[in-house]
MIMAR-324768 format. One record per residue (C-alpha): x, y, z. Coordinates in steps of 0.1 Angstrom, whole numbers, plus 2048, in hexadecimal, padded with zeros to 3 digits. Layout:
N
XYZ...
//
This chain:
947
62D58D5826415915A66545B05A86785AC5A26835B45C66715B15EA6695D75F56685D361D6605F76216425F460B6345D36136385CE63A6215EC6416085DE62660A5B96376065C765C5E75DE6505D95BD63F5DD5AA6605CE5C66755AE5C965B5A95A365D5AC5A36845C258767B5D058269E5B15836B25AD5696CB5A354A6BC5AD55569A5AE5366825A551E6A25984FE6955784F26A95804E66C95A34EF6CA5BA4F06E45C75166F15EB5216EE5F254270160D55770760E57871C62A59270D64259D7276335BF72A64D5D971A64D5FD72E63261871F65262C71D66661370C67060F6E56775F06D569D5E36DD6AF5C26D36A25AF6F367F5B96E86855AE6C469558C6CD6785866E965B58E6D366757E6B466B55E6C66495626D763C56A6B364B5496A26375346BD6175476BB6165476946225226936045176AD5EB52F69D5F251D6785F14FB68D5CC5056945CC50F6B75BA5256CA5D753F6CF5D75606E65F85746E55EC58C7025FE5AF6FE6035CB7176175E67266275ED74862160D75664561175E64462477F66563378166A63875F64964775364965F77366B66A76766167174564168874E65769B7666716A274E65A6A97356486C474E66A6D27576716D972F64E6E97296546FB7486356F175A6356ED7806416CD78C62D6B079E6326BD7C16236DF7B66076CE7A15FD6B47BB5F968F7B75D668F7A85E26A778B6066967875F26747825D96857695F86937566076707545E86617455E767D72D60E67572260565271F5E865A7065FD66E6F061E65F6F261E63F70662061B6F76306236D76436016DB6235EF6CE6255FE6AC64A5F56AC6405D26B66295D269A6435DC6816555BD68E6375A868462C5A06A760B58E6A45FA5976C25D459E6CB5D75BF6C95B25C26D05B85B66F35D85CF6FD5D75D37225EC5EB73B5F75E37605E560576B5C55FC7565A45F876A5A75D47685C85CF7735C35E778E5A75D379B5BF5B579C5D85C77B05C05CF7C95B25AF7CE5D65A17CE5E45BA7EA5C75B98025C65938015E958D8095EB5A78255CD5998345DF57782E5FE5858416175828216175AA81D61F5BC8386315DD8426565DA84F6765F28566905E08406AE5EF8296A45F58056B66017E56B26277E96B363D7CC6B96637D86B66747BA6946657B568B65F7D867E63D7D968861A7DD68E6067BD6935E17B76B35CD7B16A65CC78C6AC5F478A6CE5F179B6EC5F078370E5EC78F72B60578374E60178875E62079478162D79F77C6367C67936317E679461A80279762B8237A661D83E79962B85F7A762588378C62089D79B6258BF79360B8DA7826128FA79561F9167AE6069237AB5EA9047C85E18F07D25C08DB7EF5B38C97EE5B88A68065A388E81C5B887B83959D86D83357A86384B55D85B84A54583B82E53284981755384D81B55087681E57288784157689383D59E89E8215B18B08195D58B78015DB8D37E25EF8C57C66048D67B36088B37A35F58997A85FA87378C5F985C7855FF83876B60F82476161D80574763381575564383373465983472263A84373963886272264D87270963287572161787F71360289D7315E789C74E5D988F74F5B788476D59B88476D57687976D56089778954C88B7A156A8867BB5678A27C658D8A07A159A8B179657E8C67A158F8E678C5AD8E276E59E8D07535AC8E97675CA8F075D5EC8E276B6078CC76162F8CF7536388AF7666578A27536778997356678AC74265D8CF72B63F8CF73761E8E17336008C873B5E08CA7545C58B97405A58B174A58489E73D57C87F74356586373D58384A76059185477858783B79958284C7AC57F82C79C5A08207B05C38307B45C08537985A88597815C486D7635CF85C74D5EF8677285E486871060085F6EE5EC8626D86068546EF6108336FA5EF8286E95CD8207065B682E7085CC84B6E45CC8506E35A18557005A586A6EE5C08846CF5A78846E858B88C6FB5A08A76DF5B38B66EF5D38AA6DF5F68A66CF6028866D76268826CE63B8626E665785C6D866283A6B967882F6A366C8116BA6817F96DB6728086E268F81F6F068B83F6D968D85E6E868B8816E16A98966BA6A38966BD67C8946AB66B8B26BA6478A96DE65A8A26DA66C8C46CC64F8DC6E66478FA6FE65E8E97116719007256878E773E69D8F173E6C28EA75A6BD8D27496AA8BB7316C68B47486D689E74B6B68877246B188771D6D987B7356D085D7236AC8566FE6B785A6EE6BA83B7066B482470669E80471167B80D7336827F573A6A380473469282775067781B76A68F8147606A183776267E84778367883B79169B84178569786679767686B7B868285E7B569F8737AE68B8907CE6748857B26568827B764F85A7CF6328577D46358327BE63880F7C36207F37B76237D079B60D7CD7866027AB7665F27B57425ED7A97286087B57046007B56F161E7A16D062279A6C261D7756AD6377736BA6527876E064B77E6EE6517A06FC6397BC6E16297CF6DE6297F76D960A8086BE61C8226AA61284068661B83B66560D8406545FC82063B5E581A6465C081463C59D8056415808186535707F766155080A63C54281263354B7F065253B7E164B5167F362F50A7D664451B7B766250A7C064E4EA7C263D4F179D6614F07916704D67A46514BF79D6524C67796334D97776464F87696644F175267E50974968F5077236AC5057296A94EF7476CB4FD7576B551D75D6A450A7786C650D78D6C053478C69E5317956A451A7B46C352C7BF6AF54F7BF68E53C7CC6A052B7E96B254C7F769555F7F069458180667259680D6685AC7EE6665D17F464A5D97DE6416007EB65161C7D66526407E063F64C7BE61E6587B261A64779261062279A5F760E7AC5F06237CF5F66087EC5D06057FA5DA60F81F5CE6288345DB6318575C963E8705CC65788D5E66428A25F76348815E16128835E160585E5C15FB84A5C55E68295A65E481159C5EA7EE58C60A7F458C62680B56A6238165735FD82259160A83357C62484656160A84F57E5F585D58B61286D56C61F8805655FA88858A5F789A58C6188AD5656198B656B5F58C658C5FA8D85896148F85A362E8F85AC6518EE5A564B8C95816418CD5746608D75866718BD57865D89F55765E8AF5596848AD56868688C54767088153068988B53B6A587054F68C85956569984057868282759D67E83159A6888545986658655B065384D5CE65B8365D764681B5FB63981660964D7FA6236347ED61A61F7CD6245F97C66435ED7B66375EA7906435C57926225C07AC60E5C478C6235B277462259678A5FD58F78360059275D5F956F7545D85717665CF59776B5CE59D7455B458274159A5967565A558977A59758A79557858678057156477157157074D56C55973359256272559F55974758C53974659853271F5BB53B71F5C95377475E252774A5F953472E60E51D71C62F52A71A64454B72765E55871367556E72569957B72C6AE56A7496B258D75968D58D76468C56D77268A57879667A59779265B58A77A65E56777365F55C7986465787A562B5687866315457956295517B860A5667B15FE54D79B60252E7B35F55427CD5D45517BC5CC53C79E5B95187A85AB4FB7955894EF79D5964DB7B95A84F77C95CB4EC7C05E15087B45E950C78E60751877F60653876961C52574C6294FE74964950E73366252B73B67652E71A6955437246A95547086CA56270A6D65867036DC5986E46FF5A46E27135B66C77265A06AB74859D6C373458F6DF7355B16F37125BA7067005D66F87045F770970261F70172462171573560A6FA72061C6DD7175F76D16F65F76D46E05EC6B46BD5FB6B16A65E26A16925FC6916AF60767E6B65E36726925DD6676945FF6506B35F26416AA5CB63E6865C76436765B366267559165769E5906526A35A167568B58468469856966E6BE57367B6B35736A16A155169E6BC53E68A6D654C6A56BD5446C36CF5266CF6C551A6F36DC52470D6F153B6F36F255F6F16EB5706CB70B5816BD6F759A6A570B5A868A6FA5BA67170A5A56546F758765E6D459B65C6E05A46376EC5806306C757663D6B558D6266CA57E60B6B455F6146945706116A05815F16A655A5E868454F5EC67456E5DC68C5665BA6835415BF65E5495BD6645635A167854858F65952D59564054758965254F56B65552956062F52156862F51858960B51E5995F55135B35E44F35AC5C94E75BF5C84C55AE5ED4BC5B55F249C5C96144995D660E4735DA60A4705B662A4825AB63D46D59166048158D67D4755A368949B5A96634A45B36604845CB68148E5D96744B35E06554A75F166948D60467F4AA6126664C36196514AA6306734A56426794CA6466554CD65265C4B666E67C4C467666E4E767864E4D968D6644C46A667C4E26AB65F4FC6B16504E46CA66F4DF6DD6755066DC6955006C46955206AF6B351D6A16B04FB69568E50168569A5216716BB50B6696A54F465B69250C6456B151B63B6C24FA62F6A04F061B69751060B6B951F6006C84FC5FB6B54DF5F26984F55E26A75145D46CA5065C96C44E25C269D4DB5B76974FD5A46BB4F75916B24D158A68F4DC57E69F4F55636A14D854767F4CB5516724F254C6864F452E67C4D251E65E4C550B6504AA5226324BD52A6234A35446454A75576424CD5546224CF5626294B957D6464CE5876354ED58461C4E059E6344D25B46474F45B36265065BD61F4EF5D96414EF5EA6445145E76245185FA62E4FC61565051261963A53261C62852163864951464965A53264863A54A65164054B67B66555767066156E65263857465463B59563A64C58561C63A56661F61857662461E58A60462B56A5F160E5575FD5F45705EF6075765D16085505C75E55475C95E35495A55DA56758A5B85755945B355B5B25B65605DB5C45495F55A553C60B5B654A6295D55636325F554F6375F655465A5D554065D5E05266435E65046546064F965D6184E06496124B965862E4A264862048363463247D6146524656156664575F868444E60469243E5E468E45C5D169C4735ED6BB45A5EF6C145D5CA6BE4845C76D348B5E76EC4715D96EC4855BA6F04A75CD70C4995E571E48E5C471E4B25B37254C55D27434AF5DA74F4B55B87494D95BC75E4DA5DE7794C75CC77F4DF5B177A4FD5C97944EA5E57B04E45C67A55075B579F4F859579351657D77051A57C76E5175567834F355576F4D554D77B4B755E77749155976747A57277045757C7594465907674295A275A40B5B47334155AA71A3F75AE6FC3F45966E640E5A77004275A67074225816E042557E6DF44658E6FD4545776ED44C5586CE45B5636DC47A56E6FD47D5586F049E5486E94AC56A70C4A057871C4B05587084D255A70D4D658072D4C958773F4D656674D4B155D74C4A253C75547F53974846955275644655475842956B77841557B7823FE5937A241259B7A64375A17BC44858C7DC4595977DE4795A27B84805A37A44925BE78B4795CC76B47B5E175645E5F073145D5E671D43F5F373241F5EB7444315CE7614475C975F4635B377F46F5A378C48E5927AD48C57E7C04AD58A7DE4AB5707D04BE5557BA4D656A7D54E857F7F64F35858004D759B8204EB5A981050B5AD7F04FC5C18084E55D88185045E17F75195E57ED4FC5FE80A4FB61080E51F6197E85216247ED50263780B51364A7F653564F7DB51B65C7F15086747FF5296827DD5346877D15166997F05196B07E753B6B97C65316C47D15146D87E95286E97CC5426F27B452B6FF7D05187137D553B7267C25387477C155874D7B156272A79854673179055075478C57574C78157972875D57D72074D55B71E7435626F976456D6ED77454C6FC7555386EC75E54B6C97835406CA77B5206D176051F6B478053169B7995136A877E4F769E77A50867C79E50A6777A84E968178A4DD6697984F464C7BA4E56557B14BF64F79E4C862D7BF4DC6237D54BE6297BB4A66187C04BE5FA7E94BF5F87E849B5FC7D54975DD7E74B15CA8074A15D37FC47F5C67F24915A581549D5A1
//
């Protein structure tokens, strides 16, 4: 006999062990002969990572698809793997060294430090895989890959060298996001915008000698200037005064009348003494501040572009740790006739931290009478998400990928429908990014990662090859074939060759996203033509979050189309569908963050409610295009759903239901059994179609409705008289039918709730028997049964009983009160149905006398069922006056709530400024209130008639 309660803490680990021992999820497991493949590559979690709610949603949805297709007999591969997470991992190991008071990485040296990282990975890295197993992820764990393993490293080398030799990877000096704490470039993905309370400093820049202009200071009602003052300076505003040391221009809008007379003139840069031009550029907004913008091309991304258009110099005034460097800075000093008076200021600034320098610059301007004013200013400041300090746009030489060229085939693939986004609206995000794509900075100043395969000769000439030996041969060929000073130098070195004397390797490593971009094919063995690559590439669907479309989805599309070709040489997309899921937010629709204290740990939820309850909750709430608002109370509710199925199985078992291989649904005689078999087939069809179109919430919703409502609440309830009766044939058929439907429920529910269903599947095999397979390998149900007449009849009965129950509840009829029932306008079929099911109607609707009439009795609550009207006279059941008063009071309160809701939604400021999720919640609540109001008005009308 099944235990009274389901113990997830005991059963889930046991099921995981069973799956592991059976190697249940190996590629090809359960595949039919000649089966088509179904491949998903897991978005690789960081090796330092721990399961969070985003992982839980993402992997639950992948697992639902994978289990669904495996049960359909496809050759399924869910490829697992982890990302080496360059910055995060290096930080973890460096912190560990510091905590243990061991030498730091600089003292250890590169090779020893990398060895230490590998030791850390072996001991502590990758815990998230065990956490994914707790969630129920059915990956082929035997094929685990790592972005730094030997095979993937080989793929990275192949791609880098190939792209370099095709001119699609190059070295250039451009602005990057620079983390002054970690001392490396970081990607946009690793930058978070944080609102800070700062200042806007308005600084005066004197015009060159003899130049003045008329600046308007008063205006008429139409905004035309009426008074002017003559100025020999321009006021610019900045939140980063320290960067003014690198200013090389002032930009004004070409249509700004205030400055037209001085465009092409110059200002003398305070503190520095450099003459810099005033240029016209649309970037300057004439309505913002004074309309004049200081341009620092080496320290601001927008200024960099303005500087390129205007031909302005790029002067970097910060060291890698964001301290000031000017006194020995060749770029800064070039063509600068700096007066001795400035030397004192430079002495004060040299080597200072950027924020100390900021205060000093402001002091110097104030001392010189050039500080116009200071305004408090709340604004967003980009911070490194790992280092936690404000990042600096920094001009530095890095390695870049020609994204624009690689983007063209990837754009065409989506435009022409070879790759589809679900929901489709995410294609707009994809195109917006791709059509404005910028070069991709792929080098990082770290030690942990794929070291760039580039070596430099004595004159700085770069040689890019897969190995140092190949690079050396290329260098020797280059130098010996060119007459010049280096030819003899190389010849001399070769006479007594020592490794590392001719070439020096680039110290930088590749951006983590570079290896992840190759994930769909590198994990299958590329660049070798492995059987797995031939069999499982291209993959089918990518399941991922919208936030990494630019960083991962785009790059996989680019690399896949560039390197993977079919037999005729045509590019092959890495996947045909990209399913984009939304965010998991808290119950109020707020984004989860540590600072808000609203982060929900999925592992805690699994401990409390079980993995099945969490998975089903995430799936049923994963409506396309809508964020998941996760309330633990909802998880508790869906745990109850699992408990309902567990208890239903136990009830069926106690009433003799057992697996019967001889049961033929087509031969069922009972109307009730033919109804549940028909509804089962409809549910099978609905769930299958929903999963095929990635409507996870619709699939889960269809299952919930069928299992809880139709099977548990109605079928088993209606079967009670049969199980208790003396018709042995009817009882035997119902027992076999119940067991059959339960088995099909386990199959349908398995992708969503794999642990409980696997346990129930094994338990209900029959005493002393075993199933032919694990449930995860059972065949997916194929709907084939249909008896519309039986379905119509039982659904009519359910509608009638449910309607009577609703009316009783709405009218506040006491639970113990037995009511009469009058059926008005019934046709012959309804007469027959009432007679057949009279006992069930009396028992389930709590009515006694059932009669038929042509006219509805006065003072009766009414509901329409098919062509007839069911009437319940209220006079003897309730206190009419008291019920009328209660309804009137409830209606008044509901009406006031509706008015408040409408007022809030009519407030344009609220709608414009509030979180979209909050606005959506308000609209949903208003809709519910309006529906409730209509029901209450109907109830009041019926009570009034009765009085």
